[in-house]
Backbone bond lengths (Angstrom), bond angles and torsions (degrees), N, CA, C in turn:
res aa  C-N    CA-C-N  psi(-1)  N-CA   C-N-CA  omega(-1)  CA-C   N-CA-C  phi
1 M - - - 1.463 - - 1.524 109.83 -
2 K 1.339 115.56 133.78 1.460 119.88 -177.07 1.522 110.37 -66.90
3 P 1.362 117.35 133.17 1.474 119.84 -179.16 1.527 111.00 -68.88
4 I 1.316 116.50 151.29 1.465 122.04 177.22 1.521 108.65 -68.02
5 S 1.329 116.67 131.02 1.463 121.35 -178.96 1.521 109.92 -92.49
6 I 1.328 115.69 137.50 1.470 121.87 -173.19 1.521 109.93 -133.26
7 Y 1.336 114.92 142.24 1.464 120.69 170.72 1.531 107.50 -122.09
8 I 1.353 116.81 136.00 1.473 121.72 -174.83 1.523 109.98 -109.39
9 V 1.331 116.42 126.66 1.470 121.98 172.52 1.532 106.24 -119.22
10 E 1.319 115.45 103.47 1.478 121.43 -173.69 1.524 109.04 -137.25
11 D 1.332 115.62 130.87 1.464 122.08 -175.97 1.531 111.95 -63.91
12 E 1.326 118.05 -35.17 1.467 121.11 -177.97 1.525 109.53 -98.85
13 L 1.318 115.08 116.36 1.464 121.17 -174.51 1.522 112.03 -61.97
14 L 1.332 118.01 -36.74 1.462 121.28 -179.43 1.531 110.34 -63.46
15 I 1.346 116.67 -41.53 1.465 120.63 179.39 1.531 110.24 -66.23
16 S 1.325 116.55 -43.33 1.467 119.62 -178.21 1.527 111.35 -66.53
17 A 1.323 117.20 -38.13 1.465 120.16 179.43 1.521 110.42 -65.93
18 N 1.324 116.76 -42.56 1.457 121.16 178.69 1.531 110.53 -66.50
19 L 1.326 115.88 -39.74 1.461 121.07 179.09 1.531 110.40 -63.28
20 K 1.328 116.48 -39.71 1.468 121.11 179.65 1.531 110.46 -61.29
21 V 1.325 116.34 -47.37 1.472 120.54 -178.34 1.520 110.87 -60.46
22 Q 1.330 117.26 -44.64 1.460 120.20 -177.08 1.537 111.70 -70.00
23 L 1.312 116.34 -36.77 1.470 119.45 178.17 1.530 110.83 -66.28
24 Q 1.311 116.63 -40.68 1.469 120.18 176.57 1.525 110.56 -64.52
25 H 1.327 116.88 -33.99 1.460 121.19 177.58 1.534 110.53 -64.23
26 F 1.349 116.15 -33.47 1.466 120.83 177.54 1.530 112.40 -77.84
27 G 1.326 115.89 -6.17 1.467 119.19 178.03 1.510 114.94 99.07
28 Y 1.342 118.34 7.62 1.460 120.88 178.24 1.535 110.06 -83.44
29 E 1.318 115.62 157.06 1.465 121.19 177.03 1.519 108.78 -101.04
30 V 1.318 117.45 113.41 1.463 121.95 179.40 1.533 107.96 -94.60
31 L 1.343 115.90 114.39 1.463 121.39 -174.37 1.515 113.44 -85.61
32 G 1.335 117.13 -17.66 1.456 118.43 -179.44 1.512 112.12 174.02
33 I 1.336 113.93 167.60 1.464 122.31 179.61 1.518 108.07 -135.09
34 S 1.336 116.19 139.80 1.463 120.31 174.97 1.512 108.84 -144.20
35 T 1.344 115.46 150.45 1.462 120.40 178.93 1.524 112.56 -105.18
36 R 1.347 117.42 -5.03 1.466 121.52 -178.67 1.535 110.38 -132.20
37 G 1.329 114.21 149.51 1.450 119.23 179.68 1.520 113.13 -64.19
38 E 1.354 116.69 -42.34 1.460 120.89 -177.07 1.526 111.42 -61.62
39 S 1.344 117.16 -46.77 1.464 120.52 -178.21 1.524 110.98 -68.91
40 S 1.352 117.23 -32.84 1.471 119.25 179.57 1.523 110.48 -66.45
41 L 1.324 117.77 -36.57 1.462 121.21 178.68 1.528 110.39 -62.90
42 N 1.333 116.61 -42.14 1.465 120.21 179.21 1.528 111.31 -64.96
43 E 1.334 116.48 -43.40 1.463 119.53 -177.82 1.530 111.67 -69.29
44 I 1.332 117.09 -39.07 1.474 119.81 178.85 1.536 110.04 -66.54
45 E 1.317 116.74 -35.83 1.463 119.91 176.16 1.522 110.94 -61.11
46 Q 1.344 116.96 -44.49 1.459 120.74 178.92 1.526 111.28 -64.47
47 L 1.323 116.59 -40.45 1.466 120.11 177.84 1.534 110.70 -62.91
48 S 1.330 116.06 -40.08 1.460 120.23 179.11 1.516 111.18 -64.64
49 I 1.323 116.93 -41.20 1.476 121.19 177.68 1.525 110.50 -60.42
50 Q 1.329 116.24 -35.92 1.467 121.57 179.79 1.535 112.51 -79.96
51 G 1.328 116.57 -1.83 1.467 120.12 -177.68 1.508 112.82 78.21
52 R 1.350 117.01 25.05 1.456 121.48 -177.23 1.531 111.14 -123.25
53 E 1.316 116.68 37.07 1.452 121.15 -179.51 1.529 109.80 -58.04
54 P 1.337 117.89 127.58 1.474 119.68 -177.29 1.528 111.73 -66.48
55 E 1.325 115.12 144.61 1.458 119.86 177.32 1.524 111.04 -76.57
56 I 1.332 115.39 -41.02 1.457 121.08 -177.15 1.529 109.71 -125.34
57 I 1.339 115.67 139.01 1.468 120.95 174.06 1.521 108.10 -121.43
58 L 1.312 115.79 121.52 1.459 121.33 173.48 1.522 106.71 -88.69
59 M 1.332 116.82 112.00 1.462 122.11 -169.58 1.529 111.58 -116.76
60 D 1.330 115.45 113.99 1.465 120.34 173.95 1.532 107.75 -69.44
61 I 1.308 117.76 132.04 1.466 120.65 -178.48 1.523 111.35 -70.49
62 H 1.330 118.00 -38.97 1.472 121.17 -177.40 1.528 109.08 -97.76
63 L 1.345 114.86 108.48 1.459 121.40 -180.00 1.519 109.85 -124.25
64 R 1.321 116.55 150.78 1.464 120.65 172.31 1.528 109.31 -75.82
65 G 1.310 116.63 155.53 1.458 120.07 179.26 1.522 111.60 105.43
66 E 1.325 116.01 -175.34 1.466 121.42 -176.64 1.522 111.93 -71.29
67 L 1.329 117.34 -31.33 1.457 120.91 -177.12 1.526 110.92 -105.16
68 D 1.333 115.98 126.86 1.455 117.50 171.51 1.530 108.49 -86.60
69 G 1.336 116.94 -177.40 1.456 119.90 -175.10 1.527 113.51 -64.81
70 I 1.329 116.37 -34.39 1.461 119.53 -178.27 1.524 110.82 -69.52
71 E 1.338 117.95 -44.55 1.463 121.58 177.77 1.525 111.15 -64.64
72 T 1.332 115.42 -39.49 1.472 119.50 178.19 1.523 110.59 -63.79
73 A 1.336 116.47 -43.98 1.468 121.03 179.12 1.525 111.16 -62.33
74 K 1.323 116.20 -38.50 1.469 120.14 178.56 1.520 111.01 -60.67
75 K 1.312 117.48 -43.58 1.468 121.44 179.33 1.540 110.74 -66.62
76 I 1.316 116.05 -37.23 1.471 119.68 178.24 1.525 110.29 -64.42
77 N 1.322 116.73 -44.03 1.464 120.90 -179.74 1.524 112.63 -62.68
78 E 1.329 116.16 -30.31 1.467 120.21 -178.97 1.531 112.35 -69.97
79 K 1.340 117.21 -23.15 1.465 119.97 -174.27 1.521 114.51 -118.42
80 Y 1.334 117.25 -23.94 1.464 119.17 -171.38 1.535 111.59 -130.08
81 D 1.319 114.97 170.50 1.470 121.61 -179.33 1.527 111.24 -107.42
82 C 1.305 116.63 38.35 1.464 120.77 -179.96 1.535 110.33 -82.79
83 G 1.326 115.71 146.04 1.454 120.46 174.46 1.518 109.53 -90.30
84 I 1.329 116.74 122.32 1.466 121.27 -176.68 1.525 110.67 -92.81
85 I 1.342 115.79 128.85 1.470 122.10 170.16 1.521 106.61 -119.34
86 F 1.325 116.54 118.45 1.457 120.09 -177.73 1.527 111.14 -82.80
87 I 1.351 114.35 141.87 1.469 122.03 173.00 1.523 106.90 -112.13
88 T 1.312 117.41 129.13 1.465 120.11 -179.45 1.524 110.64 -146.17
89 G 1.316 113.44 148.69 1.456 118.93 175.14 1.509 110.98 -98.05
90 Q 1.339 116.98 -1.30 1.456 121.47 -179.44 1.525 109.21 -121.89
91 S 1.301 116.30 153.79 1.466 120.43 177.36 1.518 110.08 -123.65
92 S 1.349 116.20 35.33 1.458 120.77 -177.20 1.523 110.86 -71.47
93 K 1.331 115.69 153.74 1.466 122.29 -179.66 1.519 110.80 -63.47
94 E 1.338 115.93 -37.77 1.462 120.34 -178.63 1.534 111.23 -61.81
95 V 1.332 116.21 -42.72 1.465 120.65 179.72 1.521 110.92 -61.49
96 Y 1.319 116.51 -45.78 1.469 120.08 -178.62 1.527 112.10 -67.73
97 E 1.332 116.89 -38.89 1.460 119.92 179.92 1.524 110.97 -63.47
98 R 1.314 117.35 -41.47 1.472 120.95 178.71 1.521 111.55 -68.42
99 S 1.324 114.95 -42.71 1.462 118.69 -174.69 1.526 112.91 -76.25
100 F 1.351 118.23 -24.56 1.466 121.06 -179.98 1.522 111.42 -59.47
101 K 1.340 116.13 -32.57 1.461 120.32 -178.38 1.530 112.25 -64.97
102 I 1.322 115.88 -21.54 1.467 120.51 178.65 1.526 111.10 -79.29
103 K 1.324 116.55 -14.54 1.465 123.31 -175.98 1.523 110.76 57.57
104 P 1.348 116.96 62.45 1.471 120.11 -178.99 1.522 110.87 -71.03
105 F 1.319 115.25 162.11 1.462 121.62 178.75 1.530 111.50 -93.00
106 G 1.347 116.82 -2.15 1.452 118.92 178.67 1.517 112.17 167.54
107 Y 1.341 115.68 172.28 1.466 122.86 178.41 1.524 108.89 -132.14
108 L 1.334 115.12 144.95 1.463 121.56 172.60 1.522 108.12 -126.41
109 L 1.326 116.61 129.36 1.455 121.37 179.50 1.531 110.32 -97.66
110 K 1.318 115.24 138.54 1.467 120.46 174.78 1.523 108.84 -80.47
111 P 1.332 119.55 145.70 1.478 125.95 -5.19 1.534 111.12 -67.86
112 I 1.313 114.93 142.82 1.461 120.66 -171.63 1.520 111.09 -74.76
113 D 1.329 114.67 128.94 1.463 121.99 174.29 1.529 107.33 -96.35
114 M 1.321 118.75 119.84 1.459 122.35 -172.03 1.533 112.85 -68.71
115 E 1.328 117.27 -33.40 1.464 118.38 177.68 1.525 110.37 -66.56
116 Q 1.324 115.31 -41.82 1.457 119.42 176.21 1.532 110.21 -65.51
117 T 1.338 116.80 -38.22 1.464 121.54 179.08 1.519 111.00 -61.99
118 K 1.338 116.14 -45.12 1.462 120.40 179.42 1.532 110.92 -60.83
119 M 1.336 116.37 -45.23 1.467 120.29 -179.52 1.532 110.74 -63.18
120 T 1.336 116.56 -42.16 1.464 121.20 -179.20 1.522 111.04 -64.58
121 I 1.338 117.02 -40.32 1.465 121.27 179.26 1.524 110.74 -65.67
122 E 1.324 117.13 -43.94 1.470 120.78 -179.12 1.533 111.14 -62.20
123 I 1.333 115.86 -44.60 1.470 119.95 179.41 1.529 110.48 -65.08
124 A 1.344 116.19 -42.57 1.462 120.75 -178.90 1.530 111.04 -63.68
125 A 1.336 116.78 -41.94 1.463 120.64 179.87 1.527 110.64 -65.09
126 Y 1.321 116.23 -39.12 1.465 120.48 179.21 1.530 110.54 -65.50
127 Q 1.335 116.82 -46.31 1.460 120.69 179.74 1.529 111.16 -64.21
128 R 1.315 115.91 -39.18 1.477 119.69 178.75 1.522 110.69 -62.11
129 N 1.322 116.93 -44.19 1.465 120.19 179.38 1.528 111.51 -62.77
130 L 1.333 116.53 -38.97 1.461 119.89 177.50 1.527 110.73 -62.43
131 E 1.344 116.36 -43.42 1.461 120.35 -179.59 1.527 111.10 -64.84
132 L 1.337 116.99 -40.06 1.460 120.31 179.22 1.530 111.00 -65.13
133 K 1.336 116.01 -41.37 1.459 119.69 178.23 1.521 111.29 -65.67
134 N 1.341 115.94 -38.62 1.461 120.03 178.41 1.528 111.15 -66.00
135 T 1.327 115.66 -40.61 1.468 120.17 177.14 1.517 110.75 -63.56
136 E 1.332 116.07 -43.50 1.464 120.46 178.60 1.526 110.81 -62.54
137 Y 1.341 115.81 -41.33 1.469 120.48 178.47 1.527 110.54 -61.91
138 Q 1.338 117.01 -44.52 1.455 120.96 -179.99 1.525 111.04 -63.95
139 Q 1.340 116.53 -40.83 1.462 120.14 178.96 1.526 110.88 -64.87
140 N 1.350 116.05 -41.73 1.462 119.55 178.22 1.521 111.15 -64.61
141 L 1.342 115.39 -38.41 1.458 120.03 178.89 1.522 110.83 -65.69
142 E 1.332 116.50 -43.35 1.463 120.57 178.44 1.526 110.98 -63.36
143 T 1.348 116.06 -40.15 1.466 119.64 177.64 1.518 110.85 -63.73
144 L 1.353 115.40 -42.77 1.464 119.88 179.35 1.526 111.06 -63.26
145 L 1.342 116.35 -43.09 1.461 119.97 179.40 1.520 110.99 -64.46
146 T 1.340 116.30 -38.20 1.465 120.11 177.70 1.515 110.82 -63.61
147 L 1.352 116.14 -43.71 1.465 120.55 178.92 1.525 111.08 -64.29
148 R 1.352 115.99 -42.38 1.462 119.64 179.06 1.526 111.04 -63.19
149 T 1.352 115.53 -40.28 1.464 119.86 178.44 1.516 110.83 -64.12
150 Q 1.350 116.00 -42.11 1.458 120.19 177.86 1.526 110.85 -63.02
151 E 1.345 115.52 -43.02 1.462 119.53 178.72 1.527 110.59 -62.84
152 K 1.342 115.38 -42.53 1.460 119.64 179.54 1.522 110.66 -61.67
153 N 1.350 116.12 -44.72 1.458 120.00 179.20 1.519 111.64 -63.90
154 E 1.338 116.10 -39.32 1.460 120.03 179.00 1.527 110.97 -65.23
155 I 1.347 115.80 -41.09 1.466 119.66 178.46 1.521 110.45 -64.99
156 Q 1.342 116.40 -42.40 1.456 120.10 178.41 1.522 110.97 -62.00
157 Q 1.335 116.17 -42.33 1.460 119.82 178.29 1.525 111.07 -64.66
158 M 1.340 116.03 -38.62 1.454 119.86 179.13 1.524 110.66 -63.86
159 Y 1.345 116.16 -46.57 1.457 120.14 179.15 1.528 111.37 -63.02
160 Q 1.333 115.43 -40.36 1.459 118.44 179.73 1.520 110.72 -64.62
161 T 1.340 116.47 -38.67 1.467 120.38 177.27 1.524 110.98 -63.84
162 L 1.341 115.42 -43.33 1.463 119.25 177.80 1.524 111.66 -62.30
163 L 1.331 116.54 -43.37 1.457 120.53 -178.96 1.525 111.74 -66.23
164 D 1.338 115.57 -43.01 1.460 119.02 -177.68 1.522 112.55 -68.99
165 N 1.322 116.91 -25.78 1.465 120.41 -178.50 1.519 112.36 -104.31
166 S 1.312 116.55 10.37 1.458 120.83 179.00 1.518 110.34 -73.69
167 M 1.335 117.34 151.93 1.460 122.57 173.79 1.522 110.59 -77.65
168 M 1.315 117.57 -9.44 1.457 121.69 -175.97 1.530 109.86 -107.11
169 G 1.317 115.91 129.34 1.450 120.08 175.08 1.519 110.24 -78.88
170 I 1.313 117.13 140.02 1.463 121.64 -177.55 1.520 109.36 -128.30
171 M 1.328 115.86 136.72 1.455 121.41 -179.55 1.526 109.18 -142.81
172 I 1.319 116.95 140.62 1.466 122.45 175.92 1.516 108.41 -122.99
173 V 1.332 115.19 130.19 1.462 121.89 179.30 1.530 108.27 -115.19
174 S 1.332 116.07 127.36 1.469 121.05 177.93 1.517 108.24 -142.53
175 D 1.335 116.07 139.26 1.468 120.94 -178.48 1.524 111.69 51.58
176 K 1.357 114.99 41.30 1.474 122.41 175.99 1.522 112.95 62.33
177 E 1.347 116.36 24.97 1.459 121.24 176.89 1.515 109.70 -133.53
178 I 1.327 115.69 153.11 1.465 120.14 174.02 1.523 106.71 -82.53
179 V 1.326 117.14 111.55 1.465 121.03 -176.65 1.527 112.13 -97.93
180 Y 1.337 116.62 -15.39 1.466 119.15 177.38 1.522 109.36 -156.40
181 A 1.311 115.40 143.09 1.469 122.40 170.44 1.518 107.06 -155.13
182 N 1.320 116.49 141.28 1.461 118.53 176.18 1.531 109.66 -89.87
183 K 1.317 115.95 171.67 1.463 120.79 -175.04 1.524 111.59 -63.64
184 R 1.324 116.59 -36.09 1.461 119.96 -179.19 1.524 111.00 -62.97
185 C 1.322 116.61 -35.50 1.460 120.93 178.92 1.531 109.41 -61.73
186 A 1.320 117.14 -46.40 1.466 120.95 178.41 1.522 110.84 -64.18
187 D 1.338 117.19 -39.09 1.467 120.75 178.96 1.523 111.55 -60.93
188 I 1.318 116.32 -40.75 1.466 120.56 -179.25 1.532 110.56 -59.51
189 F 1.332 116.16 -39.26 1.462 120.05 179.92 1.528 112.16 -92.40
190 E 1.340 115.16 11.03 1.464 122.80 172.85 1.526 112.20 58.55
191 L 1.332 114.59 44.83 1.457 121.91 176.97 1.520 108.93 -131.95
192 S 1.324 115.57 159.92 1.464 118.10 169.12 1.521 107.79 -73.04
193 L 1.336 116.74 159.67 1.462 119.44 -178.02 1.526 110.92 -62.14
194 N 1.343 117.21 -41.22 1.461 120.13 179.76 1.521 111.41 -62.01
195 D 1.336 116.52 -43.26 1.468 119.72 179.92 1.528 111.06 -67.86
196 F 1.330 115.91 -37.36 1.462 118.84 -179.93 1.524 111.12 -62.90
197 L 1.341 116.43 -42.78 1.459 120.95 -177.17 1.524 112.82 -69.79
198 K 1.323 117.70 -15.13 1.457 120.52 177.58 1.526 112.02 -76.14
199 N 1.324 116.81 -16.21 1.457 120.71 -178.12 1.514 111.52 -77.20
200 L 1.316 115.75 150.86 1.454 122.07 169.64 1.524 108.53 -89.25
201 P 1.327 118.88 158.64 1.474 120.54 -177.99 1.525 113.85 -53.11
202 Y 1.363 117.16 -40.46 1.464 117.74 -177.75 1.525 111.24 -67.99
203 E 1.349 116.85 -24.67 1.466 119.98 176.75 1.533 110.30 -72.75
204 I 1.312 117.14 -33.26 1.465 120.66 174.96 1.528 109.70 -67.21
205 I 1.327 116.71 -40.80 1.464 120.47 177.53 1.524 109.77 -58.23
206 G 1.314 117.33 -36.83 1.455 121.46 179.52 1.510 113.83 -66.83
207 M 1.339 117.46 -12.58 1.466 120.79 178.02 1.523 112.45 -84.52
208 F 1.345 117.33 -5.23 1.458 120.88 177.96 1.531 110.19 -93.28
209 H 1.306 114.24 158.81 1.463 121.49 177.24 1.528 108.87 -55.76
210 K 1.348 116.29 139.70 1.460 120.82 -176.83 1.524 112.03 -55.42
211 E 1.338 116.29 -37.80 1.455 119.44 -177.89 1.531 112.49 -70.27
212 D 1.339 116.37 -17.01 1.472 120.13 -177.10 1.533 113.11 -106.04
213 Q 1.312 117.09 -9.00 1.461 119.58 -174.60 1.524 112.59 -60.68
214 Q 1.337 116.08 -36.10 1.455 119.15 -178.43 1.525 111.37 -64.57
215 K 1.345 116.44 -28.19 1.468 119.85 -179.87 1.531 111.67 -63.44
216 I 1.313 115.70 -32.13 1.469 118.45 -178.22 1.518 111.80 -96.71
217 I 1.344 116.35 -22.36 1.465 119.09 176.95 1.523 110.62 -65.00
218 K 1.343 116.79 -40.19 1.467 120.47 -178.83 1.530 112.44 -59.38
219 P 1.354 118.38 -47.05 1.481 117.61 176.62 1.529 113.07 -59.83
220 F 1.340 116.20 -36.84 1.459 118.65 177.51 1.519 110.62 -62.89
221 E 1.326 117.48 -41.66 1.456 120.61 179.07 1.524 111.16 -65.35
222 K 1.325 116.47 -40.15 1.464 119.79 178.76 1.534 110.98 -67.31
223 Y 1.334 115.60 -34.63 1.468 119.98 179.41 1.524 110.22 -60.74
224 F 1.332 116.61 -42.48 1.456 120.82 -178.55 1.524 112.51 -71.14
225 T 1.330 117.40 -17.82 1.470 119.96 176.85 1.528 111.40 -107.51
226 D 1.364 117.05 10.58 1.473 123.41 177.01 1.535 112.46 59.75
227 K 1.316 117.28 35.04 1.464 119.53 -179.45 1.534 112.24 -116.84
228 L 1.323 116.82 6.83 1.459 119.81 -175.23 1.522 111.73 -78.32
229 K 1.333 115.76 135.65 1.455 122.36 170.12 1.520 108.17 -116.18
230 F 1.308 116.58 161.75 1.464 120.86 -177.39 1.521 110.32 -55.28
231 S 1.334 115.93 133.68 1.464 120.22 178.97 1.516 110.09 -145.83
232 T 1.329 115.61 153.16 1.458 122.33 177.42 1.528 108.21 -124.23
233 I 1.320 116.52 127.55 1.460 121.08 179.46 1.519 109.26 -135.88
234 Q 1.330 115.92 158.06 1.455 121.73 176.02 1.517 108.58 -107.73
235 L 1.316 115.57 129.39 1.461 121.83 -176.36 1.515 110.38 -129.59
236 R 1.340 114.63 152.98 1.458 120.07 175.00 1.524 109.30 -109.05
237 T 1.316 116.21 138.94 1.455 120.26 177.42 1.514 110.46 -82.42
238 R 1.316 115.68 160.52 1.466 123.06 177.57 1.521 106.92 -126.22
239 L 1.338 115.45 82.42 1.454 121.37 -175.10 1.524 110.31 -107.18
240 N 1.310 116.22 -173.21 1.463 120.45 -172.54 1.522 113.06 -86.12
241 H 1.316 117.10 53.07 1.462 121.62 172.91 1.516 107.77 -156.82
242 N 1.299 116.91 176.65 1.465 121.43 -172.41 1.524 113.71 -89.42
243 K 1.304 117.64 4.71 1.464 119.88 179.86 1.524 110.09 -117.69
244 N 1.312 113.73 143.82 1.452 118.97 176.47 1.527 110.53 -86.13
245 K 1.311 115.00 151.73 1.463 120.78 173.59 1.525 106.52 -111.43
246 W 1.332 115.88 120.91 1.466 120.16 -179.18 1.528 109.47 -86.27
247 L 1.304 115.09 130.76 1.469 120.67 179.67 1.514 109.96 -123.16
248 E 1.348 115.47 129.45 1.462 118.93 168.84 1.521 106.28 -86.86
249 T 1.321 115.86 119.07 1.455 121.34 -170.71 1.526 110.97 -115.96
250 N 1.315 116.20 122.40 1.468 122.46 175.27 1.520 108.24 -102.45
251 I 1.323 116.13 132.23 1.464 121.49 -177.50 1.523 109.22 -129.47
252 N 1.336 114.56 134.17 1.465 119.04 -179.64 1.522 108.91 -155.82
253 T 1.327 116.67 160.51 1.471 120.10 173.87 1.522 109.22 -95.98
254 V 1.314 114.68 141.68 1.462 121.58 179.48 1.532 108.18 -137.93
255 D 1.330 115.94 169.99 1.461 120.89 172.96 1.515 108.71 -94.72
256 Y 1.318 116.26 127.26 1.455 121.58 178.42 1.528 107.58 -130.53
257 L 1.338 116.16 114.47 1.469 121.96 -176.77 1.525 110.59 53.03
258 E 1.345 114.41 45.51 1.465 123.70 176.79 1.536 112.71 63.99
259 K 1.323 116.82 23.91 1.461 122.04 175.43 1.529 108.85 -129.99
260 P 1.339 117.72 150.67 1.463 119.47 175.34 1.527 110.21 -67.17
261 A 1.307 117.38 138.93 1.460 122.53 -179.70 1.524 109.28 -141.03
262 L 1.314 115.76 161.70 1.458 122.14 179.78 1.524 108.74 -101.49
263 F 1.320 115.60 123.33 1.462 121.54 179.98 1.532 108.55 -106.06
264 L 1.335 115.94 123.45 1.465 121.03 -179.68 1.516 109.45 -124.90
265 S 1.321 116.27 137.14 1.457 120.98 173.16 1.520 108.55 -125.59
266 F 1.332 116.56 140.58 1.461 122.58 -177.16 1.523 109.87 -123.02
267 L 1.313 116.06 128.63 1.459 121.70 176.38 1.518 108.26 -122.70
268 D 1.328 116.09 121.86 1.464 120.81 -179.65 1.530 108.82 -73.10
269 I 1.346 115.98 114.18 1.472 121.39 -179.12 1.526 110.59 -116.40
270 S 1.326 116.19 22.40 1.467 120.41 -177.13 1.518 112.16 -56.03
271 I 1.333 115.84 -35.82 1.463 119.49 -177.22 1.521 112.10 -63.04
272 F 1.335 117.65 -22.14 1.457 121.38 -178.51 1.532 112.42 -92.40
273 Q 1.344 115.94 -7.39 1.458 119.46 -179.39 1.530 109.08 -93.09
274 T 1.298 117.39 128.97 1.478 122.03 -177.11 1.514 111.07 -92.17
275 T 1.332 117.68 -19.54 1.457 120.66 -177.46 1.521 109.12 -113.65
276 Q 1.330 116.69 127.45 1.453 121.06 176.65 1.509 107.95 -108.60
277 I 1.303 118.21 128.47 1.461 123.43 -179.40 1.527 108.52 -98.40
278 P 1.328 117.57 125.40 1.475 119.57 -179.58 1.510 111.18 -58.32
279 V 1.287 116.27 145.39 1.455 121.22 178.35 1.521 109.36 -77.63
280 K 1.338 115.87 128.83 1.452 119.94 178.44 1.534 108.79 -87.92
281 P 1.291 115.56 137.91 1.488 118.14 179.79 1.520 110.96 -67.26
C-alpha cells in the first residue's frame, strides 16, 4: 500500500526536522519542509507539476513572512486537493474561528504528541479520500446527466425532423384546443403552421366539405364523452379553389400530459381519387 505523502510547513526548523524523522519512522512519505508560507506555495506547485501533490499538509498557523499559516492554507485549498492539518501552540477562540473557514482536517497542539499526530493524519487521509471520491462521483453524475440531456435533445430533434418531413399531417386536440400540429398538417390545409395553430378545432372542421363535416363531428363528440375508438374515414377539404382534396383521416384517443386527447392524422390521397366533387359555396 502506498504510504501517505506529507508536506510540513513549520516556523521552527528544529521542530520540522524532528517531525520529518518521526513521520518517516511511522512509514509516511515526507515530500518537503518549509518555514514560510510563500516558499511552501512554490514547492507545492512544483510537486503538483511533477504529479506528486501531497495528500496531507501539516501547517503551522504562526509563520514568519507576509502569509501566516491560515492565509497559506487558503491559497493551497484554492488550487490543490491537499488535506490541511493545522499546528498551533495556542488554543485561542480567534485562531479557531479564522481557521474553521479553511475547513481543516484536524488540529495538532504543541508540544506535538506523535501518537496523536499519527491518528490525526490517518483520519485526515481517510476523510480526504472520501471527499475526492464523492467529488469524482458528482462529476461523473453531472457528465452522465449532460450526456443524457444531449441524447434526449438529439432524439427530440430527430423526431421533430421526422414529423415535420412526414407525408402525413398530425394534429393533437386537448381541452378543446389544438395543442400540437406538424408542418405537413398545416401544408395540407394550405396555411402556415403559426396560422394553423391559431384555429380552434371547430374552425378546422369548417375547412372540410359540408357533406363530410358530420363524419368528423361525431368523433369529436365521442372524444368528449370518452367513448371514441380508433377509426379511419375519408374526408374532403373545402379550401379556396374549385377542387376538393381527399384526406384519409385516422382518429384515436391518446394520453397527452396525463389527460385524454384526440389524435388525428391526415394523408392526402387525392391522387387516388378519380372523381372530384365541386365545392359548394
